[in-house]
NUGU-306449 format. One record per residue: z, x, y of N, C-alpha, C, CB in turn. Coordinates in Angstrom, 3 decimals, always signed. Atoms other than C-alpha are relative to their C-alpha. Glycine has a CB too. Example, Ala and Ser with C-alpha at 12.3 -4.5 7.8 and 13.67 -1.06 7.14 Angstrom:
2
PT       n.z       n.x       n.y      ca.z      ca.x      ca.y       c.z       c.x       c.y      cb.z      cb.x      cb.y
PT    +0.000    +0.890    -1.190    +7.800   +12.300    -4.500    +0.000    +0.900    +1.200    +1.246    -0.992    +0.027
PT    -0.060    -0.820    -1.190    +7.140   +13.670    -1.060    +0.730    -0.770    +1.090    -1.415    +0.414    +0.462
***
This chain:
138
PT       n.z       n.x       n.y      ca.z      ca.x      ca.y       c.z       c.x       c.y      cb.z      cb.x      cb.y
PT    +1.427    -0.217    -0.176   +63.922  +133.980   +10.763    -0.457    -0.820    +1.196    -0.799    -0.381    -1.288
PT    +0.482    +0.662    -1.194   +62.544  +133.187   +14.184    -1.522    -0.060    -0.021    +0.498    +0.721    +1.260
PT    +1.434    +0.206    -0.086   +59.079  +131.739   +14.464    -0.262    -0.602    +1.376    -0.537    -0.928    -1.165
PT    +0.370    +0.524    -1.313   +57.484  +131.179   +17.861    -1.376    -0.629    -0.100    +0.022    +1.118    +1.085
PT    +1.271    +0.711    +0.063   +54.751  +128.575   +18.036    -0.584    -0.154    +1.389    +0.174    -1.371    -0.661
PT    +0.721    +0.193    -1.255   +52.123  +128.319   +20.728    -1.027    -1.110    -0.198    -0.688    +1.325    +0.470
PT    +0.914    +1.121    +0.245   +50.560  +124.849   +20.585    -1.286    +0.079    +0.809    +0.695    -1.294    +0.306
PT    +1.167    -0.031    -0.872   +48.090  +125.730   +23.332    -0.983    +1.132    -0.308    +0.449    +0.115    +1.413
PT    +0.888    -1.145    +0.230   +46.503  +128.844   +21.806    -1.184    -0.313    -0.904    +0.780    +1.129    -0.592
PT    +1.146    +0.408    +0.791   +44.089  +126.903   +19.606    +0.081    +0.347    -1.474    -1.207    +0.604    +0.561
PT    -0.175    -0.360    +1.408   +45.374  +128.339   +16.319    +0.876    -1.073    -0.641    +0.641    +1.437    -0.159
PT    -0.813    +1.012    +0.656   +46.629  +125.687   +13.885    +1.430    +0.495    -0.242    -0.643    -0.411    -1.319
PT    -1.420    -0.359    +0.122   +50.421  +125.625   +13.654    +0.300    +0.639    -1.353    +0.881    -1.240    +0.196
PT    -0.325    -0.570    +1.316   +50.481  +126.280    +9.907    -0.499    +1.438    -0.101    -0.615    -0.855    -1.131
PT    +0.507    -1.375    +0.028   +48.337  +129.394   +10.421    +0.864    +0.936    +0.850    -1.452    +0.037    +0.493
PT    -0.928    -0.813    -0.798   +50.714  +130.613   +13.128    +1.219    +0.375    -0.839    +0.441    -0.761    +1.282
PT    -1.150    -0.280    +0.871   +53.561  +130.302   +10.634    -0.402    +1.039    -1.055    +0.516    -1.313    -0.685
PT    +0.479    -0.944    +1.016   +51.524  +132.084    +7.940    -0.078    +1.407    +0.588    -1.387    -0.436    -0.545
PT    +0.183    -1.303    -0.634   +50.633  +134.901   +10.318    +1.333    +0.662    +0.322    -0.826    -0.144    +1.269
PT    -1.279    -0.588    -0.393   +54.186  +135.370   +11.552    +0.847    +0.398    -1.206    +0.772    -0.974    +0.868
PT    -0.738    -0.393    +1.211   +55.705  +135.378    +8.061    -0.619    +1.279    -0.574    -0.017    -1.153    -1.070
PT    +0.651    -1.227    +0.469   +53.091  +137.958    +7.014    +0.427    +1.187    +0.848    -1.532    -0.151    +0.031
PT    -0.434    -1.074    -0.898   +54.027  +140.007   +10.057    +1.432    +0.434    -0.332    -0.092    -0.458    +1.477
PT    -1.392    -0.323    +0.311   +57.728  +139.787    +9.209    +0.104    +0.808    -1.290    +0.832    -1.281    -0.115
PT    -0.012    -0.731    +1.269   +57.018  +140.974    +5.675    -0.597    +1.396    +0.202    -0.788    -0.781    -1.094
PT    +0.651    -1.284    -0.216   +54.644  +143.737    +6.780    +0.884    +0.952    +0.785    -1.317    -0.195    +0.720
PT    -0.851    -0.853    -0.829   +57.156  +144.988    +9.330    +1.323    +0.341    -0.673    +0.267    -0.672    +1.322
PT    -1.243    -0.269    +0.709   +59.991  +144.963    +6.815    +1.171    -0.840    +0.469    +0.348    +1.431    +0.135
PT    -1.091    +0.870    -0.459   +62.000  +142.353    +8.671    +0.355    -1.045    -1.049    -0.384    -0.690    +1.312
PT    -0.264    +0.793    +1.198   +61.654  +140.166    +5.611    -0.301    +0.912    -1.179    -0.869    -1.334    -0.043
PT    +0.135    -0.917    +1.130   +62.179  +142.131    +2.430    -0.146    -0.795    -1.302    +1.222    +0.958    -0.079
PT    +0.089    +0.681    +1.294   +61.458  +141.311    -1.209    +1.334    -0.630    -0.384    -0.449    +0.981    -1.090
PT    -1.154    +0.804    +0.439   +63.875  +138.669    -2.530    +0.744    -0.671    +1.142    +0.960    +0.863    -0.766
PT    -0.612    +0.742    -1.103   +64.856  +137.502    +0.972    -0.411    -1.456    -0.095    -0.407    +0.595    +1.377
PT    +0.297    +1.425    +0.028   +65.089  +133.730    +1.085    -0.522    -0.431    +1.367    +1.256    -0.821    -0.396
PT    +0.506    +0.562    -1.249   +63.026  +131.940    +3.708    +0.634    -1.381    +0.167    -1.581    -0.085    +0.004
PT    -0.652    +1.306    -0.211   +64.356  +128.751    +5.312    -0.691    -1.104    -0.791    +0.007    -0.361    +1.494
PT    +0.603    +1.154    +0.663   +63.833  +125.510    +3.418    -1.002    -0.685    +0.937    +1.095    -1.002    -0.449
PT    +1.068    +0.635    -0.776   +60.799  +123.515    +4.544    +0.562    -0.926    +1.063    -0.935    -0.776    -0.919
PT    -0.537    +0.970    -0.974   +62.783  +120.726    +6.183    +0.787    +0.686    +1.114    +0.899    -1.021    -0.709
PT    -0.807    -0.696    -1.013   +65.152  +123.115    +7.958    -0.896    +0.691    +1.022    +0.937    +1.033    -0.665
PT    +0.892    -0.689    -0.928   +62.318  +125.159    +9.435    -0.775    -1.010    +0.850    -0.976    +0.915    -0.769
PT    +0.733    +1.029    -0.745   +60.387  +122.021   +10.384    +0.870    -0.609    +1.099    -0.492    -1.102    -0.954
PT    -0.913    +0.543    -1.016   +63.427  +120.613   +12.188    +0.225    +0.993    +1.127    +1.342    -0.379    -0.631
PT    -0.225    -1.042    -0.998   +64.025  +123.905   +13.959    -1.209    +0.156    +0.922    +0.313    +1.332    -0.687
PT    +1.225    -0.185    -0.783   +60.379  +124.144   +15.089    -0.513    -1.304    +0.612    -1.080    +0.607    -0.872
PT    +0.384    +1.326    -0.491   +60.146  +120.412   +15.847    -1.441    -0.347    -0.400    +0.151    -0.064    +1.531
PT    +1.324    +0.320    +0.533   +57.093  +119.975   +13.641    +0.166    -0.789    -1.291    -0.837    +1.293    -0.244
PT    -0.003    +0.766    +1.235   +56.163  +117.874   +10.626    +0.264    +0.928    -1.190    -1.340    -0.748    -0.178
PT    -0.260    -0.835    +1.185   +57.552  +119.230    +7.316    -1.265    +0.329    -0.796    +0.991    -0.698    -0.908
PT    +1.246    -0.281    +0.717   +54.046  +118.946    +5.845    -0.696    +1.248    +0.539    -0.941    -1.196    +0.093
PT    +0.603    -1.194    -0.598   +52.925  +121.671    +8.260    +0.641    +1.262    -0.573    +0.150    -0.027    +1.540
PT    -0.701    -1.159    +0.590   +55.587  +124.090    +7.001    -0.354    +0.118    -1.480    +1.548    -0.132    +0.177
PT    +0.346    -0.020    +1.430   +54.828  +123.083    +3.405    -1.389    +0.601    -0.204    +0.056    -1.430    -0.597
PT    +1.355    -0.565    +0.107   +51.148  +123.898    +3.967    +0.018    +1.511    +0.212    -0.945    -0.664    +1.025
PT    -0.109    -1.451    -0.255   +52.050  +127.302    +5.424    +0.608    +0.710    -1.207    +0.860    +0.273    +1.266
PT    -0.646    -0.624    +1.156   +54.351  +128.068    +2.510    -0.946    +0.038    -1.201    +1.290    -0.756    -0.365
PT    +0.984    -0.012    +1.095   +51.624  +127.048    +0.033    -1.000    +1.135    +0.177    -0.745    -1.347    -0.074
PT    +0.949    -1.098    -0.281   +49.206  +129.444    +1.722    +0.640    +1.354    -0.333    -0.451    -0.030    +1.498
PT    -0.691    -1.265    +0.238   +51.790  +132.217    +1.538    +0.268    +0.223    -1.492    +1.318    +0.034    +0.779
PT    -0.157    -0.111    +1.456   +52.471  +131.461    -2.133    -1.315    +0.420    -0.640    +0.486    -1.338    -0.604
PT    +1.306    -0.336    +0.567   +48.754  +131.585    -2.921    -0.388    +1.444    +0.310    -1.070    -0.954    +0.532
PT    +0.290    -1.386    -0.378   +48.543  +134.922    -1.101    +0.942    +0.984    -0.693    +0.103    +0.166    +1.518
PT    -0.940    -0.858    +0.710   +51.418  +136.237    -3.218    +1.104    +0.555    +0.875    -0.729    +1.124    -0.627
PT    -1.040    -0.480    -0.915   +53.715  +136.721    -0.227    +1.340    -0.670    -0.316    -0.401    -0.270    +1.470
PT    -1.217    +0.743    +0.327   +56.232  +134.015    -1.145    -0.073    -0.499    -1.435    +0.204    -1.183    +0.975
PT    -0.089    +0.564    +1.340   +57.424  +132.705    -4.477    +1.065    -1.096    +0.030    +0.341    +1.105    -1.071
PT    -0.940    +1.119    +0.035   +59.092  +129.359    -5.077    +0.763    +0.050    -1.312    -0.736    -1.365    +0.164
PT    -0.831    +0.041    +1.199   +62.004  +129.319    -7.492    +0.538    -1.421    -0.109    +1.171    +1.067    +0.052
PT    -0.331    +1.409    +0.166   +62.470  +125.810    -8.812    +1.492    -0.252    +0.175    -0.450    -0.487    -1.366
PT    -1.385    +0.377    -0.246   +65.676  +124.353    -7.413    +0.826    +1.050    +0.709    +0.647    -0.329    -1.273
PT    -0.783    -1.076    -0.621   +66.702  +127.637    -5.801    -0.516    +0.400    +1.369    +0.010    +1.206    -0.894
PT    +0.521    -0.335    -1.318   +64.464  +127.950    -2.750    -1.277    +0.811    -0.080    +1.034    +0.755    +0.788
PT    +1.233    -0.782    -0.098   +61.553  +130.046    -1.578    +0.366    +1.401    +0.497    -1.044    -0.690    +0.960
PT    -0.372    -1.388    -0.257   +61.716  +133.834    -1.470    -1.223    +0.868    +0.242    +0.806    +0.554    -1.162
PT    +1.064    -0.984    -0.151   +59.667  +136.807    -0.447    -0.246    +0.619    -1.369    +0.367    +1.095    +1.070
PT    +0.390    -0.499    +1.308   +57.776  +137.969    -3.503    +0.282    +1.498    -0.142    -1.474    -0.279    -0.244
PT    -0.200    -1.430    +0.302   +58.600  +141.287    -5.152    -1.336    +0.723    -0.046    +0.748    +0.181    -1.344
PT    +1.300    -0.642    +0.192   +54.945  +141.957    -5.868    -0.886    -0.078    +1.235    -0.712    -0.627    -1.168
PT    +0.864    +0.192    -1.156   +53.525  +140.787    -2.593    +0.304    +0.911    +1.157    +0.088    -1.389    +0.456
PT    -0.372    -0.854    -1.107   +55.180  +143.400    -0.455    +0.120    +1.441    -0.467    +1.308    -0.473    +0.629
PT    +0.457    +0.154    -1.369   +54.700  +145.622    +1.308    -1.488    -0.324    +0.040    +0.291    +1.265    +0.802
PT    +1.396    +0.377    -0.129   +51.423  +144.319    +2.540    -0.873    +1.247    +0.046    -0.217    -0.860    +1.254
PT    +0.939    -1.106    +0.004   +48.446  +146.543    +2.021    -0.417    +0.342    +1.422    -1.225    -0.337    -0.852
PT    +0.431    -0.468    -1.315   +47.143  +148.573    +4.912    -1.063    -0.932    +0.574    -0.541    +1.441    -0.087
PT    +1.072    +0.878    -0.476   +44.070  +146.349    +5.136    +0.564    -1.316    +0.544    -1.001    -0.284    -1.134
PT    -0.619    +1.246    -0.473   +46.285  +143.267    +5.498    +0.710    +0.228    +1.334    +1.000    -0.546    -1.051
PT    -0.666    -0.307    -1.274   +48.300  +144.952    +8.250    -1.020    +0.072    +1.134    +0.780    +1.334    -0.100
PT    +1.051    -0.109    -1.014   +45.097  +145.801   +10.116    -0.559    -1.383    +0.320    -1.131    +0.945    -0.479
PT    +0.504    +1.355    -0.221   +43.885  +142.223    +9.653    +0.955    -0.790    +0.903    -0.192    -0.732    -1.350
PT    -0.992    +0.702    -0.832   +47.131  +140.848   +11.119    -0.080    +0.466    +1.449    +1.425    +0.224    -0.548
PT    +0.071    -0.528    -1.369   +46.899  +143.162   +14.114    -1.300    -0.410    +0.680    +0.126    +1.529    -0.007
PT    +1.286    +0.405    -0.566   +43.234  +142.330   +14.602    +0.059    -1.439    +0.508    -1.117    +0.147    -1.045
PT    -0.136    +1.393    -0.427   +44.061  +138.626   +14.769    +0.803    -0.100    +1.297    +0.672    -0.834    -1.102
PT    -0.827    +0.031    -1.216   +46.765  +139.289   +17.357    -0.757    +0.582    +1.195    +1.314    +0.779    -0.223
PT    +0.785    -0.610    -1.080   +44.460  +141.537   +19.390    -1.064    -0.977    +0.482    -0.657    +1.324    -0.473
PT    +1.004    +0.984    -0.385   +41.746  +138.897   +19.322    +0.610    -1.075    +0.907    -0.622    -0.646    -1.250
PT    -0.682    +1.010    -0.808   +44.215  +136.342   +20.662    +0.378    +0.535    +1.375    +1.245    -0.494    -0.720
PT    -0.377    -0.630    -1.265   +45.468  +138.746   +23.335    -1.218    +0.158    +0.908    +0.655    +1.369    -0.255
PT    +1.206    -0.197    -0.806   +41.942  +139.572   +24.479    -0.570    -1.328    +0.495    -1.057    +0.749    -0.809
PT    +0.477    +1.321    -0.431   +40.942  +135.909   +24.570    +0.842    -0.507    +1.168    +0.046    -1.011    -1.174
PT    -0.891    +0.434    -1.074   +43.998  +135.139   +26.697    -0.228    +0.824    +1.262    +1.465    +0.104    -0.442
PT    +0.254    -0.862    -1.156   +43.306  +138.135   +28.957    -1.285    -0.411    +0.714    -0.084    +1.471    -0.435
PT    +1.259    +0.436    -0.612   +39.738  +136.968   +29.512    +0.175    -1.312    +0.745    -1.088    -0.146    -1.062
PT    -0.264    +1.274    -0.674   +40.969  +133.468   +30.339    +0.756    +0.200    +1.306    +0.791    -0.927    -0.916
PT    -0.793    -0.297    -1.199   +43.363  +134.990   +32.864    -0.729    +0.958    +0.942    +1.351    +0.596    -0.397
PT    +0.841    -0.891    -0.793   +40.573  +137.209   +34.211    +0.643    +1.378    +0.189    -0.286    -0.628    +1.357
PT    -0.598    -1.342    -0.005   +42.449  +140.416   +33.332    -0.940    +0.910    -0.782    +1.462    +0.000    -0.627
PT    +0.937    -0.897    +0.690   +40.084  +143.304   +32.483    +0.636    +0.685    -1.204    -0.520    +1.053    +0.965
PT    -0.470    -0.649    +1.226   +40.347  +144.944   +29.068    +0.702    +1.321    +0.297    -1.168    +0.238    -0.952
PT    -0.625    -1.283    -0.334   +41.161  +148.305   +30.669    +1.443    -0.202    +0.472    -0.818    +0.729    +1.087
PT    -1.361    +0.262    -0.468   +44.200  +146.774   +32.340    +0.895    -0.449    -1.158    -0.010    -1.067    +1.110
PT    -0.761    +0.394    +1.188   +45.291  +145.199   +29.034    +0.392    +1.257    -0.780    -0.828    -0.977    -0.901
PT    -0.295    -1.247    +0.715   +45.034  +148.634   +27.382    +1.083    +0.804    +0.725    -1.279    +0.851    -0.148
PT    -1.016    -0.714    -0.772   +47.050  +150.206   +30.205    +1.368    -0.659    -0.173    -0.388    +0.044    +1.491
PT    -1.261    +0.727    +0.194   +49.687  +147.491   +29.807    +0.571    +0.274    -1.390    -0.213    -1.518    +0.198
PT    -0.457    -0.301    +1.363   +49.860  +148.102   +26.051    +0.617    +1.391    -0.059    -1.168    -0.106    -1.005
PT    -0.532    -1.368    -0.003   +50.363  +151.837   +26.605    +1.333    +0.059    +0.743    -1.012    +0.973    +0.645
PT    -1.243    +0.027    -0.767   +53.027  +151.163   +29.236    +1.127    -0.611    -0.832    -0.188    -0.790    +1.310
PT    -1.019    +0.655    +0.828   +54.885  +148.792   +26.908    +0.401    +0.909    -1.159    -0.520    -1.359    -0.537
PT    -0.283    -0.911    +1.109   +54.602  +151.314   +24.055    +0.953    +1.101    +0.450    -1.305    +0.612    -0.549
PT    -0.893    -1.054    -0.531   +56.200  +154.006   +26.238    +1.407    -0.549    +0.216    -0.556    +0.573    +1.334
PT    -1.312    +0.595    -0.241   +59.018  +151.651   +27.237    +0.746    -0.257    -1.308    -0.146    -1.303    +0.783
PT    -0.621    +0.285    +1.301   +59.670  +150.610   +23.643    +0.441    +1.302    -0.660    -0.983    -0.771    -0.927
PT    -0.347    -1.284    +0.608   +59.614  +154.217   +22.441    +1.218    +0.624    +0.682    -1.191    +0.961    +0.072
PT    -1.124    -0.569    -0.746   +62.133  +155.130   +25.152    +1.276    -0.815    -0.136    -0.361    +0.119    +1.456
PT    -1.199    +0.835    +0.097   +64.509  +152.233   +24.427    +0.850    +0.452    -1.180    -0.378    -1.496    -0.148
PT    -0.901    -0.493    +1.042   +67.580  +153.062   +22.340    -0.177    -0.709    -1.339    +1.423    -0.146    +0.454
PT    +0.092    +0.707    +1.279   +67.063  +150.337   +19.724    -1.437    -0.168    -0.468    +0.655    -1.357    +0.110
PT    +1.416    +0.040    +0.331   +63.225  +150.504   +19.731    -0.465    -1.371    -0.465    -0.301    +1.012    -1.056
PT    +0.418    +1.358    +0.320   +62.973  +146.724   +19.418    -0.975    -0.479    +1.052    +1.211    -0.949    -0.095
PT    +0.981    +0.523    -0.940   +60.008  +144.996   +20.998    +0.540    -1.213    +0.729    -1.291    -0.353    -0.718
PT    -0.533    +1.199    -0.617   +61.924  +141.825   +21.672    -0.990    -1.142    +0.035    +0.451    +0.304    +1.378
PT    +1.004    +1.059    +0.009   +58.677  +139.903   +21.334    -1.003    +0.252    -1.115    -0.718    -0.091    +1.363
PT    +0.880    -0.235    +1.133   +57.305  +140.519   +17.911    -0.610    -1.281    -0.509    +0.746    +0.685    -1.108
PT    +0.531    +1.268    +0.444   +56.510  +136.854   +17.515    +0.944    -0.699    -0.959    -1.340    +0.197    -0.647
PT    -0.950    +0.616    +0.907   +59.262  +136.277   +15.072    +1.010    +1.042    -0.432    -0.713    -0.619    -1.222
PT    -0.987    -0.880    +0.593   +62.388  +137.727   +13.583    +0.766    -0.766    -1.032    +0.941    +0.587    +1.054
***
């Protein structure tokens, strides 16, 4: 499970983890009963405090996405997936908001962002493996 953190985007790190795990579940890259990395292992990999990962995992447990099995690890919940359509739209909306904020900071017009999205969509659709290569996590 790859998580990419952006310390400069203004979104708290634990929320970035929450969002990316939700994305992985919604996209099917994490399936029910898949084990997620232990808190310490993920924290070491991301070079962050374990409390940050623990907070993200708690949020995901409360949302019903993850379930902790005492002494066995943390897994994707059977009941929490697949995410509802509304949750998928919410995840995409958050990503779009971030993209638009970054585009405005870079002084790139919205029309050009839309054209870039369409161009990338065509390239992805034409690629043999149809992988984005930058989904934010895997």
